[in-house]
N, C-alpha and C positions, 0 to 999 in steps of 0.2 A: 685651740688649745686645749691639752693632752686632758683630760679628766685626772682625777687620783680617787676615783670609783672602784669598789672589789666584785657588785653585782651590779647588774643589769636594772634592775633595780633599783638599786640606792645612785647608777644614771639617770635612768629616768626622774625619780624627785628629783632631783638635783639641777634641770631646766626649768627656766619660765615656764608658763601654763601654755602660752602659744607654742614654740619650740617642744618645750612637752607630749601636745597632740599631735605636732605634726610627727614626729621621729617615731610615734606612736602607732599612727597609719602608718607609716612606710613598713614601721615593724611589723604587722599586720599581713600585711602583704607579702612581705618574705617569708614569713614564719606558713602562710596558706602555702606557698608555692614550693618549700627547699624541699630540698631527699631526705629522708628522715636517717640518710648518713650522718647528717650535716651537726654540731654543736652547736650551740650559742653561749653567747663569754664576754665577758669583757678583755679587747683584744689592744692594744696599741692607745688603749686610754678611749676607745669606742666599744659600742657595740658592734662584735664581731661574730661571724659565720666560720666554721672552719673544718677541715677533714681535722677528725682527733687524733692523735698522732695511734691508738689503738687499730684505728684504721689503715691509717698509714704512716709508721712507725718512724719515717724519713723526717719529717719535718717539712719546717720549712728550710729552705736553705740557705741564706742569709742570716740564720739564725734556728741553726737545728733542736733548740728548746719551745721554739716555738711550733703549733699544729699550722698545720697548709691555710692558706688564708683560701678565702673564698670569695666573702661581702662584709664591710666594716659600715657603721650609720652615726653616724656624727655631728655633734653640735660646733659648729665650728663660731671662732669669735661673729664675722661677718655673713656666715651662711650656713647654711646647715650638707651634711654633702652624704649621697653615698657612693661608697668604692666599690667594683666590681670590674675584679681581674676575671669578670667570666669574657666580660667585652673587649679586655685591654690582653688577655691570650690568645685568643682568635681572630684573627681579621673579619674569617668569617661569620662568627658571632657578631665583629667591630660593624659592618656593612649593612646586616639584618636588624640590630639594632636602632641605628641612624637612619634606616628606610622607616623602620616601625612607628618609628619617635618623629619624624616629619608628617608620616598621616594623620598624625594628633592635630597639626599645626602649632603645637605646645612648641614653645625656643627653645633649644636642646643649650646648655649653658654646661659643657663637659670640656674635660680634660682629658687624658690618658685612660684612665677610669672613673674617674672623679663625675660627679653629678651634681653640680651644684644651685641650690632652692633657695628661694627667701623664704617660701610659704608652699603650701601643700598644692595648693592646687599651681605652680609650677610646675608639679609632676605628670609623668603618662603614667600614673600606675599599672596601666594593664601593661604596660611594655616592659616595665619593672619589672612583675609578680611570670610576663611569658620565659625573660632574659633570663631570670631566674630559676626556674621552670625546666630551662632548654640544657644544665648543664649539674647532672648526676654530679652524686661526688666522683665515680670511676672516670667519667668526662674531664673531672680537674684535674686530678690527678696526671691524666696523659699528658692532657695541657702544660703543667708543669714539666714533665718529664722529656715532653719532646722541647720544652725548652730550653733544660739544662742540657742536652744531650747535640743542641748544637751549638753552644759555647763551648769559645774555643778556650784553648786552659789557658790560668794565669800566668806569666812569661817567669822564665825562672832566675830568678837572682846571683848575681854573681858574689860568691860568697869574697867577704875582706879580708884576705888575710892582716897576720897581728903586726901593726910600724914594725918592729924590729924584723922579721923575716923578710917584710916585702922591701926593705934595707938593705939584708945579706945579698938578695937577689940580686939587685943594684949594680953591686960590686963585685961580684962577680961576670 
């Protein structure tokens, strides 16, 4: 569920007490390990950590008006989640992350970039902190640019001719 909050403080205030405490604890770990060039704010209805336009003017390729995303933190309907582009964009980082998490003995409930949790105790906060620290802004930009360089260009769509023009070509 996407929040309408316009600030991190407003977002946190809108959460039930138990979820607020969990999100604040994860936020504290993120902030303690975050490269100084990332910024925190609201993106996509969640708390977001991103590369600001002043550092990466191109922004997010899906929507250049948005800054380049790095991590998001959210309270969803049935769980809370941390969305970590740093484990999605780099297979080496993803492998490291899952191996480090396994060493903690905690069950990892994850999608491609999200780690879902119902309570703070479900998380390996030290592993999350290390993962955040392993990806400074320059590395995040390099991941994105490398991914974009490997994409094939969108296929060219044939332009349609007006019906009258197409009909006249058939009659010739």
